[in-house]
C-alpha positions as CSV (number, residue, x, y, z in Angstrom):
1,X,-11.2,0.3,17.3
2,X,-10.5,-2.0,19.9
3,X,-7.5,-3.6,20.9
4,X,-8.6,-7.0,19.6
5,X,-8.9,-5.7,16.1
6,X,-5.4,-3.6,16.5
7,X,-3.8,-6.9,17.5
8,X,-5.3,-9.0,14.8
9,X,-3.8,-6.2,12.0
10,X,-0.5,-6.2,13.8
11,X,-0.4,-10.3,13.6
12,X,-1.8,-10.2,10.0
13,X,1.0,-7.7,9.4
14,X,3.9,-10.1,10.7
15,X,2.5,-13.1,8.9
16,X,2.9,-11.6,5.7
17,X,6.5,-10.7,6.3
18,X,8.1,-14.0,5.2
19,X,5.9,-13.7,2.0
20,X,7.1,-10.3,1.3
21,X,10.7,-11.4,1.8
22,X,10.3,-14.2,-0.4
23,X,8.7,-12.3,-3.4
24,X,11.4,-9.6,-2.9
25,X,14.5,-12.2,-3.0
26,X,12.7,-13.9,-5.9
27,X,12.3,-10.9,-7.9
28,X,16.0,-9.8,-7.4
29,X,17.0,-13.2,-8.4
30,X,15.1,-13.1,-11.7
31,X,16.1,-9.3,-12.0
32,X,19.7,-10.5,-11.9
33,X,19.0,-12.8,-14.8
34,X,19.7,-15.8,-12.6
35,X,16.5,-17.2,-13.8
36,X,16.8,-16.8,-17.1
37,X,17.0,-14.0,-19.9
38,X,13.2,-14.2,-20.4
39,X,12.2,-13.3,-16.7
40,X,14.8,-10.5,-16.8
41,X,13.4,-9.2,-19.7
42,X,9.7,-9.6,-18.3
43,X,10.7,-7.8,-15.2
44,X,12.2,-4.9,-17.4
45,X,9.0,-4.5,-19.1
46,X,6.8,-4.5,-15.8
47,X,9.4,-1.6,-14.4
48,X,9.0,0.3,-17.2
49,X,5.4,-0.1,-17.4
50,X,5.0,1.1,-13.4
51,X,7.2,4.2,-14.2
52,X,5.1,4.9,-17.5
53,X,1.6,4.8,-14.5
54,X,3.6,6.7,-12.3
55,X,4.2,9.3,-14.3
56,X,0.9,9.6,-15.8
57,X,-0.4,9.9,-12.7
58,X,2.0,13.0,-11.7
59,X,0.0,15.8,-11.2
60,X,-3.3,14.8,-10.2
61,X,-2.4,15.5,-6.6
62,X,-5.6,17.7,-6.1
63,X,-8.0,14.9,-7.2
64,X,-6.5,12.5,-4.6
65,X,-6.6,14.9,-1.8
66,X,-10.3,15.6,-2.4
67,X,-10.8,11.9,-2.0
68,X,-8.8,11.3,0.5
69,X,-10.6,14.3,2.3
70,X,-14.3,12.8,1.5
71,X,-13.3,9.4,2.9
72,X,-11.9,10.8,6.0
73,X,-15.0,13.1,6.2
74,X,-17.1,10.3,5.5
75,X,-15.3,7.8,8.2
76,X,-15.4,10.7,10.6
77,X,-19.3,11.3,10.3
78,X,-19.9,7.5,11.0
79,X,-18.4,7.5,14.1
80,X,-19.6,8.0,17.4
81,X,-19.4,11.2,19.8
82,X,-17.3,9.8,22.4
83,X,-14.9,8.6,19.5
84,X,-14.9,12.1,17.7
85,X,-13.9,13.7,20.9
86,X,-11.0,11.7,21.8
87,X,-10.1,12.4,17.9
88,X,-10.5,15.9,18.0
89,X,-8.7,16.1,21.6
90,X,-5.4,14.6,20.5
């Protein structure tokens, strides 16, 4: 990974901050009921659905670890020898 790619990633992250803050403020405003009862209820339903998804996924750590290991192994094998050596020294 070169410095240009790292710098570009950092810049994209910084550029996304204002958008994230706006979304958070809007969600808080809606969740407080200031945007109307419909928006508040919709957000409550979305939150409940999210909690159900998280609970449904609870206990599947082993397949997720296996998937992550496959991805890391694949990325490592695609690296050139110099990069592999640099990573293994750290």
